[in-house]
N, C-alpha and C positions, 0 to 999 in steps of 0.2 A: 408591417407597419403597425404602429401603436397609435390609436386615435383617442384623444381625450375628448369626451363629449360633455358639453355644458350648454345649458339653454343660451340661445343666441343673445337674448336681451341681457343676460348676466354678463356674458363675455364683452358685449358692446359697451355696457356701462363701465365695466372694469377698464377697458382700453381707453374710454373717453376720460377717465379720471387722470390719466397721464398725458393725453394728447387731445386737446380740445379744438384742433384745427377743423374737424368735421363734426357734424351733428351725430348724436347717438344713432339716429335712424339711418344715416348714411353708412356709418360703421357697420351696423347690423346687416344692411343690405349687401355690403361688400363681403362680409363674413359668410353670409348664406351662399353667395355666388362662389366664393372660394371653396367652401365645404362641398358644394355640389360638384365642382370640378375635381376636387380631391377624390371624392367617392367614385366618380366616373372613371378616373384614371386608375384607381386601385382595382376596380372591377375589370377594366379593359386589360390591364396587365396581370390579372389574376394574382395580386399580391396578397399573401396571407395577412389578415388584419385582426387585431384585437382591439375592441372598442371598450374604453374604460370610462364609465360615468364619473365625472369630477366629484359629485357628491359622495359616491361610493368610496373613492380614494380618500376623502376626508373622514368619512365615518367608519370605514372598515379597511384601514390601511394594510393590516397584516394579510387579509384575504386578497386584497388587490395586488400587493407585492408578490404573493404566492402565484397569482395568475400570470403576472408579468414574467416571473422567473420560469414558469412552465412553458409559456408561449415562446420565450427566447431560447429555451433549452440550456439555461444557465445552472450552475452549481455554486451559488455564492456561499461564502463563509458566514458564520453568525455575525462577525464584525461588520461585514459588508451589508447584511440585512439591517443591522442596527443603524448604520450610517444612512441607509435609505429611509428608515423610519424617522430619523432626526430631521430630514428636510421636508417632511410632510407637516405643515403647520396650518391647522384650520383657522387660526387667527388671521391669516392672510386672505381669507375668503370674505369679500366684502359684499357680494351680491347673491350668490347661489344659496338657496334655502336648503339646509341639510337636516 
């Protein structure tokens, strides 16, 4: 499993931007509960897990992609790495401080 880690307040604020049916606080509480369950399930089933801080993905994308490639045991071409780099857009980050 690959888990992208981001401060809950940032993720909740981001989700609230496109769905205001619930308060940011409710969204954050739900996200915490889901993350706890996810982590417990990964541990219970002994799933190899790579945790990727969202801010690191944005500030050090090459290093992050290298870790993802190694973790997954992939051998991407230079063109595939280039495409992966193109979809990492720090301008889409509205809440996390990097």
